[in-house]
C-alpha positions in Angstrom: 24.9 -18.1 -72.5 21.4 -19.3 -72.4 19.4 -20.4 -69.3 17.1 -23.3 -69.7 13.5 -22.5 -68.6 12.2 -24.3 -65.5 9.7 -27.0 -66.0 6.3 -25.9 -64.8 3.1 -27.9 -64.5 0.2 -26.4 -66.4 -2.0 -24.2 -64.1 -5.0 -26.4 -64.8 -3.2 -29.4 -63.2 -2.4 -27.6 -59.9 -4.9 -28.3 -57.2 -6.1 -25.2 -55.5 -4.9 -24.8 -51.9 -7.7 -24.1 -49.4 -7.2 -22.9 -45.9 -9.6 -23.4 -43.0 -9.7 -21.0 -40.1 -7.9 -22.5 -37.0 -9.8 -22.0 -33.8 -7.7 -20.9 -30.9 -7.7 -23.5 -28.1 -9.9 -22.5 -25.1 -7.8 -21.5 -22.1 -8.9 -22.9 -18.8 -9.0 -20.5 -15.9 -6.6 -21.6 -13.2 -9.0 -20.5 -10.5 -11.6 -23.0 -11.7 -11.2 -26.4 -9.9 -11.9 -29.7 -11.6 -15.6 -30.6 -11.5 -16.8 -27.0 -11.7 -17.4 -24.6 -14.5 -17.0 -20.8 -14.8 -20.3 -19.0 -15.2 -19.1 -15.5 -15.2 -16.7 -13.1 -13.5 -16.6 -10.0 -11.3 -14.3 -7.1 -12.2 -13.7 -4.8 -9.3 -12.9 -1.3 -10.4 -11.5 1.2 -7.9 -12.7 4.6 -9.2 -14.4 7.4 -7.3 -16.5 10.1 -8.8 -13.8 12.8 -8.6 -11.2 10.7 -10.4 -13.7 10.0 -13.1 -14.5 13.7 -13.4 -10.8 14.5 -13.6 -10.6 12.2 -16.6 -13.5 13.9 -18.3 -16.1 11.2 -17.6 -18.4 9.9 -14.9 -19.1 6.5 -13.3 -22.3 6.0 -15.3 -20.5 6.5 -18.6 -17.7 4.1 -17.7 -20.2 1.4 -16.7 -22.2 1.8 -19.9 -19.1 1.7 -22.0 -17.9 -1.5 -20.3 -21.3 -3.1 -20.7 -21.2 -2.1 -24.4 -17.8 -3.7 -24.9 -18.9 -7.0 -23.4 -22.0 -6.9 -25.6 -19.7 -6.4 -28.6 -17.4 -9.2 -27.6 -20.1 -11.7 -26.6 -23.6 -10.5 -27.7 -25.3 -13.3 -25.6 -23.6 -12.3 -22.3 -25.7 -10.9 -19.5 -24.3 -8.1 -17.3 -25.2 -6.5 -14.0 -23.4 -3.5 -12.5 -23.4 -2.6 -8.8 -21.9 0.6 -7.3 -20.0 0.3 -4.1 -20.8 2.9 -1.5 -18.6 3.9 1.5 -18.8 6.7 4.1 -17.3 10.0 3.0 -13.7 10.2 3.9 -13.4 6.5 4.7 -9.9 6.3 3.3 -8.0 3.3 2.0 -7.4 2.1 -1.6 -10.5 2.5 -3.8 -10.4 -1.1 -5.1 -10.1 -2.5 -1.6 -13.1 -0.5 -0.5 -15.1 -1.8 -3.5 -14.2 -5.4 -2.9 -15.2 -5.2 0.8 -18.4 -3.4 0.1 -19.4 -5.9 -2.6 -18.6 -8.9 -0.3 -15.6 -10.3 -2.1 -14.7 -13.5 -0.1 -11.0 -12.9 -0.2 -11.4 -9.3 0.9 -13.8 -10.3 3.7 -11.4 -12.9 5.0 -8.5 -10.5 5.1 -10.6 -7.8 6.8 -11.8 -10.4 9.4 -8.2 -11.4 10.1 -7.1 -7.8 10.7 -10.0 -7.2 13.0 -9.8 -10.5 15.0 -6.0 -10.5 15.3 -4.7 -7.3 16.9 -1.2 -6.1 15.9 1.5 -8.1 17.6 3.4 -6.3 20.2 7.1 -6.6 19.5 9.1 -7.0 22.7 12.2 -8.5 21.1 14.2 -11.7 22.0 14.9 -12.8 25.5 17.5 -15.5 25.7 17.3 -16.9 29.3 20.5 -18.9 29.9 19.5 -19.9 33.4 16.1 -21.4 32.3 17.4 -22.5 28.9 14.5 -20.7 27.3 14.1 -18.3 24.4 11.1 -15.9 24.1 10.2 -14.1 20.9 7.9 -11.2 21.4 6.7 -12.8 24.7 6.1 -16.2 23.3 8.3 -19.2 24.0 10.2 -20.4 20.9 10.0 -24.2 20.4 13.7 -24.9 20.4 15.0 -28.4 21.0 17.7 -29.0 23.7 20.4 -29.2 21.0 19.1 -26.0 19.2 19.3 -24.1 22.5 22.8 -25.4 23.2 23.8 -24.2 19.7 22.4 -20.8 20.3 23.8 -20.5 23.8 27.3 -21.5 22.6 27.2 -18.6 20.1 25.7 -16.2 22.6 28.3 -16.8 25.2 31.0 -16.0 22.6 29.3 -12.9 21.2 31.1 -11.3 18.3 33.4 -14.2 17.8 33.1 -16.3 14.6 32.9 -20.0 15.5 33.8 -22.5 12.8 31.8 -25.7 12.2 34.4 -28.0 13.5 34.4 -26.3 16.9 30.6 -26.4 17.1 30.6 -30.1 16.5 33.4 -31.0 18.9 31.9 -28.8 21.7 28.2 -29.7 21.4 28.2 -33.3 20.3 29.9 -36.3 21.9 30.4 -39.9 21.0 27.4 -40.8 23.1 25.0 -38.9 20.8 22.9 -40.9 18.5 23.9 -38.8 15.5 26.9 -36.5 15.2 26.8 -34.0 12.3 29.6 -33.3 10.0 30.7 -29.9 8.8 28.1 -29.9 6.0 25.1 -31.1 8.1 25.9 -28.5 10.8 24.4 -26.0 8.4 21.1 -27.9 8.6 21.0 -27.5 12.4 21.7 -23.8 12.1 19.0 -23.4 9.4 16.4 -25.1 11.7 17.5 -22.8 14.6 17.1 -19.7 12.4 13.6 -20.9 11.2 12.4 -21.0 14.8 13.8 -17.6 15.6 11.4 -16.2 13.0 11.8 -12.4 12.4 15.0 -12.5 14.6 16.9 -15.1 12.6 19.6 -12.6 11.7 21.0 -12.6 15.3 22.8 -15.8 14.1 25.1 -14.6 11.3 26.9 -16.6 8.6 30.5 -15.7 8.0 31.1 -17.1 4.6 33.8 -19.7 4.4 34.4 -19.6 8.2 31.4 -20.4 10.4 28.7 -18.6 12.5 28.6 -15.6 14.9 26.1 -14.2 17.3 25.6 -10.5 17.0 23.9 -8.5 19.7 20.9 -6.4 18.6 19.1 -3.7 20.5 16.0 -5.9 20.7 17.9 -8.9 22.2 18.1 -9.4 26.0 20.3 -12.0 27.6 19.5 -13.3 31.1 22.2 -15.3 32.8 22.3 -17.2 36.0 23.8 -15.7 39.1 26.7 -18.2 38.7 28.7 -18.3 35.4 27.5 -20.9 32.9 29.8 -24.0 32.7 29.8 -23.4 29.0 31.6 -20.1 29.3 35.4 -20.2 29.3 
């Protein structure tokens, strides 16, 4: 059996293929807003002298090598190195100390916030049934009347899971402008939890059933001298 040769065009008739280098598209820095241009960058390096010595080098050598790398990548680039100084034994992460010492705006803003805003004293949750008021760490929570009624209903039935239908029938009447259904009751609970902040988990979800109030060590309930008409 013979195989017919493939027809091939003479080499002289084949046009040479040329390839041109394709330049990679320039990536725009996300931190550069429209109408501005990037003129350089700051690289904060957290590295003290002892860590450098442990790695067999020193800060001066690291700086010179970084400057040499930049000159190799972009010969026309200008560089300037500054060393951040801190009191001996100042503590903290090296890179945070460097950013603060070199006046990094984000680090300065964070430091100013820590200094100006003392640590919040946590006093827990106070649910005052008599005054219809909830305090979170000493500050009044901005609950609406219906949100407080919802929380109070669960609080007075501590440990019992209340289904959505019971919440609707007990807390809403035909005179209300809007009566939620079993699906939208979740929205009311979500809003209540959002206003409880760090203490949102005192209102528990029992999947497929409803909601329950769980007493925590940091929750105080103040009731009136007479029983609440909401308690059965």
